[in-house]
N, C-alpha and C positions, 0 to 999 in steps of 0.2 A: 469411708464407704464399705460396706460389707458385701458378701456375697449376695444378699437380698437386695442391695441397692442396685445391682446390675440392670439394665434396662430390659424388658421382656423379650425385645427383640433379639438382643445379645444373648440372653439366657437360652431362648429356643435354639439359636445357631449353635451354642456351644454344647448344647445337650444331644445332638444328633449324633449317632453312630458314625456316620461319615465324616471324615475329616476334610478340613481345608488347609491350603499352604499357598503361601506367596513366593516360593522359592522356585528358582528355574530349574529345569530338569537336571543340568549337572550338579547344582547345588544339592537338590534333593537327593540325588544319589549318593553323593559324598557324604551327606549326612547318615544315610543309612548305613554306609560302609564304617561309620566311626560310631555306630550304635546309638545314635539320635533318631528317634522316631517321631515325625511330626504328627501333632494331634489337633491342630487348630490354628486358624488365622485368628489372631487377636489384635485388637485397637483401641486406642483412647483418644478422646477428643475434647477439646475445650475453646470456648468462644469468649473473649475478653473485649470489654470497652476500652477504646484506644484514643487518647486525645493528646494535645501538644501543651507543653508548659512554654511561656515566655517566647511567643511568636514575634513580638515586638523588638524594639532596639535593644542592643546589648548594654549599652551605655548605663551606668548606675543599677543594673539588675543585679540582685543577689544570687541568683542562679549561675553568674559568670564568674564566681569567685571561690577559692579553694575552701572556704568555711562552709559553703551551701551543703545541705544534706541531700539535694537533688542533683546537683551538677558540680563539676571540678573543674578549673581551668587548667589546661595542659600547655599552652604556648600562646604567645600573643604576638602581633606584627604590626610594626610601626609604617606610618607614611613615609615613603622614599622623597617625597617633594618638600618636605620641611626646610626651610631657608634659615631658620634661627630667628628671624622677624615675623613670620607667618607662613602661610602655605601657598606655594606657587601656583596650585590649582585650588581656586575656591569654591564655593557654592554649596548648598546643604546636601547635595547627593555625593559629595566627594567623601570617601571612606577613610577617614585619617586613622583609624585604629581596627584591628581585626584579631580574632582569637579562635582557637580551637580547644573546644569544652566536651570532657566527657559527660553525657546524661546518664547518670547513675540509675535515676528513676526509669529509665527506657529499658536497660538491661535488666533491672530487676522485675519489672512487669513482664519482660519477654522470658525471663527465667521461670516466673511464676506460671505462666501460661504453659511453657513446655514440660514443666514437672508435673503439673496437673494431668495433662493428657498422658504423660509417661506412666504415673501411677495407676491411671484407669486401666492401662494396657496391661501392666502388671497383674493387676487384680482379676483380670479376665484369664490371664494365664494361670494364676492360682486356681480359679475356679475348674479348670480343666485338669488340674494336678500336673502341671507342667514343671521341668527342673529347670527350663530356661527359655529364653526367645531370642532366635537368631534371624539375621537379615533384616535388621530394623530399618525402616524408611521413617523419616519425619519431615514436616513440612509446616510452614507457617506463611500466612498471606491474609492481606486485607479482604473481608467480604464485600465491602463497598465503601463509598466516600464518605460514609458517616461516622468512621472512627470505630470500626469493629473489626477486631483480627481472630482468625482462627488458627489453632493448633492440631495437628493431626499426627500420631505416631501409631504405627502398626507393624507387626511381624509375625513370624511363624513359631507358635509354641512348639517345644519338643520335650520329650521325656528319654531319660538316659535308660536303656533297656536293662531289665533286671536290677534296678537300683531305687532305694527308697529316696523320696525328697527331704533332705534336711536343710535348714537355713532358708534364706531369701532365694528368690527366682533371679538366676543370672541372665544377663541380656548382652548381646553383641550386634553391632552393624555387621561383622562377618558372617559368612555361612560358607557351607561347602568346602572346597579345597583351601580356601583362604583360612578359614577356621581350623581345618585340618593341620595345615602347616604351621598355624600357631601353637597348636598342642603339640605338635612334634618338637617344637623349639622349646618346650618346657614352661609355656605360659597359658593361663587360662583366663577367660574373660569373667570380670566381676559384673561390670555395669557399663552402659552406654553414658556418655556424658556430653554436654554440650553447654558452650558460653557465648554470649552476645556482647559486643561492645557497640556502643552508638557515641559517635562524635559528631557533635554540632560545628559547624564551619560557618563562621561570621567572616566574610571575605574583606581583607583590607583592599584599598585602592589598587595596589599593584597586582593583586591577585584578580580583581574584577576587569583590569585591563587586558591581562594575559588571557583569561578565559574568553573573552570576546575577540581575540586575535587583535587587538590594538596594539600600539606602542607610542612612546614619547621619549624625552631625552633620558629618562629613568629607567625605563622598561623596555625590553625589544622582544619582538617575536625570536624563538630559539632559546630564550631564558628559561630556566627551571621555575616552575609555579612551586615555590618551597612550601607554601602553606598547604596545597593539596597533596604533595608529597608527605608532608609531616603527618597530615589525617590519615593516609594510607596505613603508614607504620604504626601511629599511635592505635589505631582501631584492632590492628593484629596484636599488638603488644599487650593491651588490656584484655582481650578475650584469652590469649595464651596464659596471661599471668592469672587471670580467674580460674581456669581450668587446673593450672598447676598447684594453685593454693589447696585444692581439694583431693589430690591424687595420694599424698602421703608417700609412702615407699614404692607405690605401684606406678606402673609406666602406661603412657597412652599409645595406643597402636592405631595405625590407619587414620591419623588426623588428617583431615581436611578443612579447607577455608571455603566459606561462600560470602563473596563481598558483593556490596551494592550501594548505588547511591539514591537518596530522595532529595528532589529539588522542592524546597519548602517555599521560596520566595525569592526576590532579587537579592543575590548576594548571601543567601541564606540557604545551607545544605547539610544533609545529615549522611555521614558515612557510616554504614553498617558492617560490620564484620562477624560471622557467625564461625566458630570453632567447634567441630565435633569429632569424635573418635571413641573408641573402646578402651575402658580402663582394664588393664591386665595384670594380673600377678603371677610371679614366678612359683611354680610349684615342684619343678624337678630341673636338674641340669641337663641340657641337650647334648646328644650325642655330636662327637667331632665329625666335622666333614671328611669324607674319605680323600685320601691322596690322590691328586689328579694324575691320570693315566695318559701319556701324551699318544696321539693318535697320528702325527705327522712329525717326522724329524726332517729338519733342514739341515742340509750339508754345504 
């Protein structure tokens, strides 16, 4: 995408002399004190088709084995009712096996949508000659039930007073005092980063019983639902490791998790975890903290 590819509405908005800003009044004032002048509200948008793989039984499906290119099995769970000669609880609906599976195709599709929206926001920032974009906000949600997902990323483009733009536009979730404190500590933002993990949960019988508040001789109310606990941790681990793999020697500042569940069908869930933060790089050693001065002396 080049500057000429920016939609006419965006080009008209960015070309006006009056600036726009998404910053709060305190953040706006703090940016001015730092020598960062807001020049425009910039945004990127992406809409993607979204559909599910393998909504049927996990048994025999290549999606649920580690060799699959679209999913990899993280953990499996066996039926506690096994007697050695058969199952104490029979029936076609009895879930004798369960698994937690990372759906790599989901995280890859999410990353493609997020990155496309992010790039378009940066292109708008370049259009107005910005050095960076601060106070970034991003969101992703389903437009409707037809499998369409939207990604929206926006922030306030700023220029560093009396400085030429060299290199790529830097971006930051932080703004105002939080950004000022970051610079005081000797760090400067490189780029915002976000990673998403999707864990498919095929519930084993014990998980199903506990989720519905039931009990028998093998599982009782008050027992930990181990499969669900594992999925919570696995989603965070995968998202964290995905971010760490791209940081190199830089650090992640202001990291936050957003977690939620999707109910796909009976005994079939998706656990989603999104980790986002600002990639920062040290440019100077921070000044040591002053020696504390006691104000009250206890005798």
